[in-house]
C-alpha positions in Angstrom: 0.0 0.0 0.0 1.5 3.4 -1.0 2.0 6.1 1.5 1.6 9.8 0.6 5.0 11.6 0.5 3.6 14.6 2.3 3.3 12.7 5.6 5.9 12.4 8.2 5.8 8.6 8.5 6.7 6.1 5.8 5.4 2.6 5.2 8.6 1.2 7.0 7.7 3.2 10.1 4.1 1.9 10.1 5.3 -1.7 9.6 7.2 -1.4 12.8 3.9 -0.4 14.5 2.2 -3.3 12.8 4.6 -5.9 14.2 4.5 -4.3 17.7 0.7 -4.4 17.6 0.7 -8.2 18.4 1.7 -7.3 21.9 -1.9 -6.1 22.4 -2.8 -9.6 23.5 0.5 -10.4 25.2 0.5 -7.3 27.6 -3.2 -7.4 28.5 -3.9 -6.5 32.2 -6.9 -6.2 34.4 -6.3 -2.6 35.3 -6.1 -0.9 31.9 -6.3 -4.0 29.6 -4.6 -3.2 26.3 -3.0 0.1 27.3 0.6 -1.3 27.5 0.4 -2.9 24.1 -1.2 0.2 22.6 1.6 2.5 23.9 4.3 0.0 22.9 2.9 -0.2 19.4 2.9 3.6 19.1 6.5 4.1 20.1 8.2 3.9 16.6 5.7 6.4 15.2 6.0 8.7 18.2 9.8 8.7 18.2 9.7 10.0 14.6 6.9 12.5 15.1 8.4 14.0 18.3 12.0 13.4 17.5 12.9 17.0 18.5 10.9 17.1 21.8 11.3 14.6 24.6 8.6 16.4 26.6 6.0 15.9 23.9 7.1 12.3 23.4 6.6 11.6 27.1 3.2 13.3 27.1 2.1 11.2 24.1 3.2 8.0 25.8 1.2 8.9 28.9 -1.8 9.6 26.8 -1.7 6.1 25.3 -1.3 4.4 28.6 -4.9 5.2 29.4 -7.5 2.4 29.5 -8.2 0.8 26.1 -9.8 -2.5 24.9 -11.0 -3.6 21.5 -11.1 -6.8 19.4 -7.4 -7.5 18.9 -7.5 -8.0 15.2 -8.9 -4.6 14.4 -6.9 -2.8 17.1 -4.6 -1.3 14.4 -7.4 0.8 13.0 -7.6 3.1 16.0 -3.8 3.0 16.3 -3.6 4.3 12.8 -6.0 7.1 13.6 -4.1 7.9 16.8 -0.8 8.2 14.9 -2.4 10.6 12.4 -3.8 12.7 15.2 -0.4 12.7 17.0 1.2 13.8 13.7 -1.3 16.7 13.4 -0.6 17.6 17.0 3.1 18.0 16.2 2.2 20.4 13.4 -0.4 22.4 15.1 0.4 24.1 18.5 -3.3 24.7 19.1 -4.3 21.1 18.6 -6.5 19.7 21.4 -4.7 16.6 22.7 -7.7 15.5 24.7 -9.5 14.7 21.4 -6.9 11.9 20.8 -8.1 9.8 23.7 -11.8 10.9 23.2 -11.7 9.4 19.7 -10.1 6.2 21.1 -12.8 5.8 23.7 -15.6 6.5 21.2 -14.3 3.8 18.8 -13.9 1.1 21.5 -17.6 0.1 21.6 -18.6 0.1 17.9 -15.4 -1.5 16.8 -15.6 -4.2 19.4 -19.2 -5.0 18.4 -18.2 -5.4 14.8 -14.9 -7.2 15.5 -16.4 -9.7 18.0 -19.3 -10.5 15.6 -17.0 -11.1 12.7 -14.0 -12.9 14.3 -15.4 -14.5 17.5 -19.0 -15.0 16.4 -18.6 -16.0 12.7 -15.1 -16.7 11.5 -14.0 -18.7 14.6 -17.2 -20.9 14.3 -16.7 -21.5 10.6 -13.0 -22.3 11.1 -13.8 -24.6 14.0 -16.5 -26.4 12.1 -14.3 -27.1 9.1 -11.3 -28.0 11.2 -13.1 -30.3 13.6 -15.0 -32.2 10.8 -11.6 -33.2 9.4 -9.7 -33.7 12.7 -12.2 -36.2 14.1 -11.4 -38.4 11.1 -7.7 -38.2 11.8 -7.0 -35.8 8.9 -4.0 -33.5 9.7 -5.6 -30.8 7.5 -8.1 -30.2 10.3 -5.9 -28.1 12.7 -4.0 -26.6 9.7 -7.2 -25.4 8.0 -8.5 -24.1 11.3 -5.5 -21.9 11.8 -5.4 -20.7 8.2 -9.1 -19.9 7.9 -9.0 -17.9 11.1 -5.6 -16.3 11.0 -5.3 -15.2 7.4 -8.3 -12.8 7.5 -7.2 -11.7 11.0 -3.8 -10.8 9.8 -5.1 -9.0 6.7 -7.5 -7.0 9.0 -4.7 -6.1 11.3 -2.4 -5.1 8.4 -4.9 -3.0 6.3 -6.6 -1.6 9.3 -3.4 0.2 10.3 -3.0 1.9 6.9 -6.7 2.7 6.5 -6.8 4.2 10.0 -3.7 6.3 9.3 -4.9 7.5 5.9 -8.4 8.2 7.0 -7.2 9.9 10.2 -4.9 12.2 8.4 -7.3 13.4 5.7 -10.3 13.5 8.1 -8.4 15.6 10.7 -7.3 18.1 8.1 -10.9 18.6 6.9 -12.3 19.1 10.4 -9.6 21.5 11.4 -10.3 23.6 8.3 -14.1 23.6 8.9 -13.9 24.1 12.7 -15.6 20.9 13.5 -12.9 19.5 15.9 -14.6 21.0 19.0 -17.9 19.5 18.1 -16.3 16.2 17.3 -14.4 16.1 20.6 -17.6 16.9 22.5 -19.5 14.2 20.7 -16.7 11.6 21.3 -16.7 12.5 25.0 -20.5 12.0 25.2 -20.2 8.6 23.4 -17.4 7.6 25.7 -19.4 8.4 28.8 -22.4 6.5 27.4 -20.1 3.4 26.8 -18.8 3.7 30.4 -22.3 4.0 31.8 -23.5 1.0 29.8 -20.5 -1.1 30.9 -21.1 -0.1 34.6 -24.8 -1.1 34.3 -24.2 -4.5 32.6 -20.8 -5.6 34.0 -21.2 -4.4 37.7 -23.8 -6.3 39.7 -24.9 -5.4 43.2 -27.9 -7.1 44.9 -29.1 -6.0 48.3 -31.9 -8.5 49.2 -32.7 -7.3 52.8 -36.4 -6.5 53.2 -37.8 -3.2 54.5 -40.4 -4.7 56.8 -41.5 -8.0 58.1 -44.4 -8.8 55.7 -44.0 -11.3 52.8 -44.5 -8.6 50.2 -42.2 -6.1 51.9 -39.9 -4.3 49.4 -36.2 -5.0 49.4 -33.4 -2.4 49.7 -32.5 -3.3 46.1 -36.0 -2.6 44.8 -36.0 0.7 46.7 -32.8 1.9 44.9 -34.1 0.5 41.5 -37.3 2.5 42.0 -35.3 5.7 42.3 -33.0 5.0 39.2 -32.7 1.5 37.7 -29.1 0.4 38.0 -28.1 3.3 40.3 -26.1 1.0 42.7 -23.6 -0.2 40.0 -23.1 3.4 38.9 -22.5 4.6 42.4 -20.1 1.8 43.1 -18.2 2.6 39.8 -18.0 6.2 40.9 -16.5 5.1 44.2 -13.8 3.1 42.4 -13.1 6.0 40.1 -12.8 8.3 43.2 -10.4 5.9 44.9 -8.3 5.6 41.7 -8.1 9.4 41.4 -7.0 9.6 45.0 -4.0 7.4 44.1 -5.1 4.0 45.4 -3.2 1.2 43.7 -5.3 -1.3 41.7 -4.4 -4.2 44.0 -5.8 -2.4 47.0 -9.0 -1.5 45.2 -9.4 -5.1 44.2 -8.8 -6.2 47.8 -11.4 -3.8 49.0 -13.9 -5.1 46.5 -13.2 -8.7 47.6 -13.6 -7.8 51.3 -16.9 -6.0 50.6 -18.2 -9.0 48.6 -17.2 -11.5 51.2 -18.5 -9.6 54.2 -21.7 -8.8 52.3 -22.3 -12.4 51.4 -21.4 -13.6 54.9 -23.8 -11.2 56.6 -26.6 -11.7 54.1 -26.6 -8.0 53.3 -25.5 -8.7 49.7 -26.4 -11.6 47.4 -25.0 -12.9 44.1 
């Protein structure tokens, strides 16, 4: 794929990013998930973009150590967009660096939905079906075809996603800068990001308080009282508490220990229920 000569980065630079992107799965962690692999993948591009400023290079690395998670095989698409935005930031002193992470957060949900459906929900099932049907008859082509059917499209998506993201990001950012749409885009991305976080808190965080407010059989529970105020308010409040502790400098292991203690004590006393 040809790269435009007016850009700072060459295809060789982006290929370095491509090979490093495989660490997205290897460096996954429970605190910020793909952030280490994302930042590590960005290093070759950032070194060239900010070769004259160690301070800007450091700030860029910190930006990309924020929480991030997406279907691994399409992770290079947002990386490409991030690189294009970092490139624009190096050229424009008034560029809003907050928009870089806002765009990343906004892309996580939609891209994961598409990626999971294609790779986990469809391609993996097809590859497994074909591979298993041959393997149960002792055919060595079973595992080989499984790996090829799944990994060839995955590698192509990872490769082309990086270049598409970079080219799209560069041209798109230039247009929105000229038309003054960057502020609106940043605001919209922030709203979408907050919606994604709210949805994640509501669906992934579960708190059940079964204690009844009264002695009758039909007495309402504490849980129903809170749900009557705002459905799912307890998971949101608990998420806000964890966010507050994180901002106060609590380490992840202490927060996890606190959550475990609350869960154990809650289940032991009957105040909480799974």
